[in-house]
C-alpha positions as CSV (number, residue, x, y, z in Angstrom):
1,M,-44.7,-92.0,-159.2
2,K,-42.6,-89.0,-158.2
3,V,-44.5,-86.5,-156.2
4,A,-43.8,-82.9,-155.1
5,I,-45.7,-81.7,-152.0
6,A,-45.7,-77.9,-151.9
7,V,-45.7,-76.4,-148.4
8,L,-46.8,-72.9,-149.3
9,E,-46.5,-69.8,-147.1
10,V,-49.8,-68.2,-148.0
11,L,-49.7,-64.4,-148.0
12,K,-52.3,-61.7,-147.9
13,N,-51.2,-60.7,-151.4
14,I,-53.1,-63.0,-153.7
15,E,-51.1,-62.1,-156.8
16,K,-47.9,-63.1,-155.0
17,N,-49.5,-66.4,-154.0
18,K,-50.5,-67.1,-157.6
19,N,-47.0,-66.4,-158.8
20,K,-45.5,-68.7,-156.2
21,I,-47.8,-71.5,-157.2
22,I,-46.7,-71.2,-160.8
23,K,-43.0,-71.0,-159.7
24,F,-43.4,-74.2,-157.6
25,I,-45.0,-76.0,-160.5
26,L,-42.2,-75.1,-162.9
27,E,-39.6,-76.1,-160.2
28,A,-41.2,-79.4,-159.7
29,A,-41.4,-80.0,-163.5
30,K,-37.6,-79.5,-163.8
31,Q,-37.2,-82.4,-161.3
32,N,-39.3,-84.6,-163.6
33,V,-42.2,-84.8,-161.0
34,D,-45.4,-86.5,-162.0
35,L,-47.7,-84.8,-159.5
36,I,-47.5,-81.6,-157.4
37,I,-50.0,-81.1,-154.5
38,F,-50.8,-77.7,-153.0
39,P,-52.6,-77.0,-149.6
40,E,-56.2,-76.1,-149.1
41,V,-57.3,-72.7,-150.5
42,A,-53.6,-72.2,-151.5
43,I,-54.4,-69.1,-153.7
44,T,-55.7,-67.0,-150.8
45,G,-55.6,-68.9,-147.5
46,F,-58.6,-68.4,-145.2
47,Q,-59.0,-64.6,-145.5
48,D,-62.8,-64.9,-145.9
49,K,-64.9,-62.7,-143.6
50,N,-68.4,-63.8,-144.2
51,D,-68.8,-60.6,-146.2
52,Y,-70.2,-61.9,-149.5
53,E,-68.9,-59.1,-151.7
54,Y,-65.4,-59.3,-150.2
55,D,-65.3,-63.1,-150.2
56,L,-66.1,-63.2,-153.9
57,T,-62.9,-61.3,-154.5
58,L,-61.0,-64.3,-153.0
59,C,-62.7,-66.8,-155.4
60,E,-61.8,-68.3,-158.8
61,E,-64.1,-69.7,-161.4
62,I,-63.1,-73.2,-162.5
63,T,-63.1,-71.9,-166.1
64,G,-61.4,-68.6,-165.1
65,E,-58.2,-67.0,-166.4
66,Y,-55.9,-68.2,-163.6
67,I,-57.1,-71.8,-163.5
68,N,-56.7,-71.9,-167.3
69,E,-53.2,-70.6,-166.9
70,V,-52.4,-73.4,-164.4
71,R,-53.9,-75.9,-166.8
72,K,-51.8,-74.6,-169.7
73,I,-48.6,-74.9,-167.6
74,A,-49.6,-78.4,-166.5
75,L,-49.9,-79.3,-170.2
76,E,-46.6,-77.6,-171.3
77,S,-44.7,-79.1,-168.3
78,K,-46.3,-82.5,-168.5
79,I,-47.1,-82.5,-164.8
80,M,-50.3,-83.3,-162.8
81,V,-51.4,-80.5,-160.4
82,S,-53.7,-80.7,-157.3
83,L,-54.7,-77.2,-156.4
84,G,-57.1,-75.9,-153.6
85,F,-58.9,-72.6,-153.8
86,F,-62.1,-70.8,-153.0
87,E,-64.5,-71.4,-156.0
88,K,-67.3,-69.2,-157.2
89,D,-70.1,-70.8,-159.3
90,H,-73.3,-69.1,-160.2
91,G,-73.0,-66.8,-157.1
92,K,-72.2,-69.6,-154.7
93,I,-68.9,-70.1,-152.9
94,Y,-67.2,-73.4,-152.2
95,D,-64.0,-74.7,-150.6
96,S,-62.7,-76.7,-153.6
97,S,-59.8,-78.6,-155.1
98,I,-59.1,-79.7,-158.6
99,L,-56.8,-82.4,-160.0
100,I,-55.3,-81.5,-163.4
101,D,-53.7,-84.2,-165.5
102,K,-50.7,-83.9,-167.8
103,S,-52.9,-82.9,-170.8
104,G,-54.1,-79.9,-168.9
105,T,-57.5,-81.5,-168.3
106,I,-59.4,-81.2,-165.0
107,I,-60.0,-84.8,-164.2
108,Q,-61.3,-84.3,-160.7
109,H,-63.3,-81.4,-159.2
110,Y,-63.9,-81.8,-155.5
111,R,-65.9,-79.5,-153.1
112,R,-65.4,-79.9,-149.4
113,V,-68.2,-81.9,-147.8
114,D,-67.7,-81.0,-144.2
115,G,-69.2,-77.6,-143.4
116,H,-66.8,-76.3,-140.8
117,W,-64.8,-74.2,-143.3
118,A,-67.4,-71.4,-143.3
119,F,-68.4,-69.2,-140.4
120,N,-71.2,-70.6,-138.2
121,R,-73.5,-67.7,-139.1
122,A,-72.7,-68.0,-142.9
123,D,-75.6,-68.2,-145.2
124,R,-75.6,-71.8,-146.3
125,N,-77.5,-70.9,-149.5
126,I,-74.3,-69.1,-150.5
127,Y,-71.5,-70.8,-148.7
128,R,-72.1,-74.3,-150.0
129,N,-70.7,-77.7,-149.4
130,G,-70.1,-80.6,-151.8
131,K,-72.0,-83.9,-151.4
132,E,-69.6,-86.5,-152.8
133,V,-66.1,-87.9,-152.7
134,Y,-64.8,-89.1,-156.1
135,K,-62.3,-91.7,-157.3
136,T,-60.4,-90.9,-160.5
137,R,-58.3,-93.4,-162.3
138,T,-54.9,-92.3,-163.8
139,E,-51.8,-94.0,-165.2
140,Y,-50.4,-94.0,-161.6
141,G,-53.5,-95.5,-159.9
142,S,-56.7,-94.1,-158.6
143,F,-57.0,-90.9,-156.6
144,S,-59.5,-89.3,-154.2
145,T,-59.3,-85.9,-152.6
146,I,-60.7,-84.6,-149.3
147,L,-60.0,-81.3,-147.5
148,C,-59.1,-80.6,-143.9
149,G,-62.1,-81.3,-141.6
150,D,-63.5,-83.8,-144.1
151,L,-61.1,-86.4,-142.4
152,F,-63.1,-86.1,-139.2
153,N,-66.5,-86.4,-140.9
154,D,-67.9,-89.9,-140.7
155,E,-69.9,-89.5,-143.9
156,V,-66.7,-88.7,-145.8
157,V,-64.8,-91.6,-144.2
158,N,-67.6,-94.0,-145.1
159,M,-67.4,-92.8,-148.8
160,L,-63.7,-93.5,-148.8
161,V,-64.3,-97.0,-147.3
162,R,-66.6,-97.7,-150.3
163,L,-64.4,-96.1,-153.0
164,K,-61.1,-97.7,-151.9
165,P,-58.8,-95.4,-154.0
166,D,-55.1,-96.2,-154.3
167,Y,-54.1,-92.8,-153.0
168,L,-55.8,-90.0,-151.0
169,L,-54.8,-86.4,-151.6
170,Y,-55.3,-84.5,-148.4
171,P,-54.7,-80.7,-148.5
172,L,-55.5,-78.8,-145.4
173,A,-55.0,-75.5,-143.4
174,M,-54.4,-76.7,-139.9
175,C,-53.2,-74.9,-136.8
176,L,-52.4,-76.5,-133.4
177,K,-54.6,-76.0,-130.4
178,K,-53.0,-74.2,-127.5
179,N,-50.3,-76.4,-125.7
180,D,-50.7,-79.1,-128.4
181,T,-47.9,-80.6,-130.4
182,W,-47.9,-82.1,-133.9
183,E,-46.7,-85.4,-132.4
184,N,-49.9,-85.6,-130.4
185,A,-52.1,-84.3,-133.1
186,S,-50.7,-86.7,-135.7
187,K,-52.1,-89.7,-133.8
188,G,-55.6,-88.5,-134.3
189,Y,-55.0,-88.0,-138.1
190,G,-53.4,-91.5,-138.3
191,E,-56.4,-93.1,-136.5
192,R,-58.8,-91.6,-138.9
193,I,-56.7,-92.7,-142.0
194,N,-56.6,-96.2,-140.6
195,L,-60.4,-96.4,-140.8
196,F,-60.4,-96.4,-144.6
197,N,-57.0,-98.0,-145.2
198,V,-55.6,-95.7,-148.0
199,K,-52.1,-94.4,-148.5
200,T,-52.5,-90.6,-147.8
201,I,-50.5,-87.6,-148.9
202,M,-51.1,-84.7,-146.5
203,V,-50.0,-81.1,-147.2
204,N,-50.6,-78.2,-144.8
205,S,-50.4,-74.5,-145.5
206,L,-48.1,-72.2,-143.7
207,D,-49.6,-68.8,-142.8
208,A,-50.6,-66.5,-139.9
209,L,-54.3,-66.2,-139.1
210,E,-56.0,-63.0,-137.8
211,D,-56.6,-64.4,-134.3
212,G,-52.9,-65.0,-133.7
213,Q,-53.0,-68.7,-134.4
214,E,-50.7,-70.1,-137.1
215,N,-51.0,-72.8,-139.7
216,I,-47.9,-74.8,-139.1
217,G,-47.0,-76.1,-142.5
218,G,-45.6,-79.6,-142.9
219,A,-46.1,-82.4,-145.3
220,H,-46.6,-86.1,-144.4
221,I,-47.1,-89.4,-146.1
222,F,-49.1,-91.9,-144.2
223,N,-49.3,-95.6,-145.0
224,K,-52.6,-97.5,-145.1
225,K,-52.4,-98.1,-141.3
226,G,-52.2,-94.4,-140.7
227,E,-48.5,-94.4,-139.8
228,I,-46.3,-91.6,-140.9
229,I,-43.6,-92.9,-143.2
230,E,-42.2,-89.6,-144.6
231,S,-42.3,-86.0,-143.5
232,F,-41.2,-82.5,-144.4
233,E,-40.4,-80.3,-141.4
234,M,-43.0,-77.9,-139.9
235,Y,-42.8,-74.1,-140.2
236,R,-40.8,-74.0,-143.4
237,E,-41.9,-73.2,-147.0
238,G,-40.6,-75.5,-149.7
239,L,-41.1,-78.5,-152.0
240,F,-40.9,-82.0,-150.5
241,F,-40.1,-84.7,-153.0
242,S,-41.0,-88.4,-152.7
243,S,-41.2,-91.5,-154.8
244,I,-44.5,-93.2,-154.0
245,Q,-45.4,-96.7,-155.0
């Protein structure tokens, strides 16, 4: 399976982000890639303000125009697409990710289980969490998806232990704590992955947050023991290609 991991510099301009996502899919398809993976909330980044009317403007419906456009491109380009975005559904908002297969069909629809993506004071009747991790079988093996803080949620880890997928897709939007380094932080990620023993594909967004912190980008493939076996450098936008068995 040939994989493209898209480290995306997420901008304030949503239309530019949408255009870059499509551009990356088409570039990956030219390289005969089977699957392309984008970061968490790749369409907008975390621009949410806990202002319901504003936050709705960041959201996509799973049956909406843009998601349908991505599905059409996946079909035409014969490529699987994993895409993270803010989802609106019957007035509720979710931190979501979908997996689209080469026929343009959404074969997995995941909503982040861990609640730390939303503000502490957010109305949990509106800013909702998912309840389940899924395993989806494909011609390349079975896939599960989790998002960012899910990795450090014991309930999510226990679900992955039970499911035993062949691959875990792990999009996130992660910045380093003050005086920390990726070399130190990666140990914690590896230790958590080792708990459920699944080969994991991680992709982080690259963007600047309002508080001056910065999502550092980077893409990493972990083996079942939680050891990094391949990496794409931090702080750079681009496609990272890998052949994964």
